[in-house]
C-alpha positions as semicolon CSV with decimal commas, in nm:
position;residue;x (nm);y (nm);z (nm)
1;M;5,533;-11,879;4,192
2;R;5,374;-11,535;4,167
3;Q;5,478;-11,354;3,851
4;I;5,419;-11,027;3,674
5;L;5,353;-11,057;3,299
6;V;5,490;-10,773;3,087
7;V;5,473;-10,716;2,712
8;S;5,761;-10,502;2,587
9;A;5,850;-10,380;2,239
10;T;6,021;-10,712;2,157
11;R;5,905;-10,982;2,400
12;V;5,669;-11,106;2,669
13;V;5,841;-11,169;3,001
14;G;5,762;-11,322;3,336
15;L;5,917;-11,139;3,631
16;T;5,922;-11,236;3,997
17;A;5,662;-11,040;4,189
18;D;5,898;-10,965;4,477
19;H;6,217;-10,843;4,302
20;G;6,136;-10,819;3,930
21;R;6,392;-11,086;3,836
22;L;6,353;-11,228;3,483
23;L;6,213;-11,584;3,490
24;W;6,134;-11,647;3,123
25;E;6,081;-11,469;2,794
26;Y;5,881;-11,523;2,476
27;P;5,980;-11,334;2,155
28;W;5,705;-11,095;2,042
29;V;5,849;-10,850;1,789
30;T;5,607;-10,623;1,606
31;D;5,648;-10,345;1,352
32;M;5,757;-10,023;1,520
33;G;5,765;-10,198;1,861
34;I;5,393;-10,138;1,919
35;N;5,252;-10,381;2,179
36;V;4,957;-10,224;2,360
37;A;4,724;-10,519;2,425
38;Q;4,763;-10,688;2,763
39;P;4,849;-11,059;2,784
40;V;4,560;-11,286;2,887
41;L;4,628;-11,569;3,132
42;L;4,434;-11,869;2,994
43;E;4,537;-12,117;3,262
44;D;4,810;-12,128;3,526
45;D;5,072;-12,203;3,261
46;R;4,923;-12,069;2,935
47;V;4,927;-11,713;2,802
48;F;4,755;-11,550;2,506
49;V;4,902;-11,241;2,337
50;S;4,792;-11,038;2,037
51;A;4,902;-10,739;1,837
52;G;4,742;-10,551;1,554
53;Y;4,914;-10,371;1,269
54;D;4,932;-10,691;1,061
55;H;5,102;-10,898;1,332
56;G;4,858;-11,153;1,476
57;A;4,814;-11,358;1,792
58;A;4,974;-11,648;1,976
59;A;4,922;-11,874;2,275
60;F;5,218;-12,017;2,460
61;Q;5,287;-12,238;2,760
62;V;5,539;-12,165;3,035
63;T;5,689;-12,473;3,200
64;R;5,926;-12,504;3,494
65;S;6,211;-12,748;3,542
66;G;6,382;-12,692;3,876
67;E;6,470;-12,322;3,889
68;R;6,450;-12,270;3,510
69;F;6,145;-12,171;3,307
70;K;6,079;-12,215;2,936
71;A;5,810;-12,070;2,705
72;R;5,696;-12,264;2,398
73;T;5,444;-12,176;2,129
74;L;5,114;-12,368;2,134
75;W;4,929;-12,178;1,861
76;E;4,987;-11,886;1,625
77;K;4,765;-11,682;1,395
78;P;4,988;-11,449;1,195
79;H;4,899;-11,133;1,005
80;D;4,579;-10,999;1,154
81;E;4,474;-10,685;0,969
82;E;4,321;-10,493;1,258
83;Q;4,518;-10,216;1,423
84;V;4,446;-10,298;1,788
85;Q;4,311;-10,617;1,940
86;H;4,154;-10,669;2,280
87;F;4,030;-11,000;2,411
88;A;3,831;-11,115;2,711
89;L;3,822;-11,463;2,865
90;A;3,488;-11,602;2,978
91;S;3,442;-11,959;3,098
92;R;3,752;-12,077;2,910
93;L;3,622;-11,927;2,586
94;S;3,823;-11,648;2,428
95;L;3,592;-11,380;2,292
96;R;3,712;-11,107;2,061
97;T;3,587;-10,761;2,152
98;R;3,606;-10,436;1,960
């Protein structure tokens, strides 16, 4: 199913591409609600997100059961000290860029 990934002040969400209906959500609360880095799609069902300002990064998997979706954490790295993080994906290798 085609989805739009959005990072808000408090969560990452998957929305239907046709009507913007909420499919799933993943909590992503940062200090002051600052989430400027875009989510990176690692595979069809895995997403990487990051935030600076002493927050960190996480990878999560979105699974589907019938009409319901669920997001679960695969990996977390809390408390990164940089202010803003940007990542690029090349040949299944996540590279940190500045």
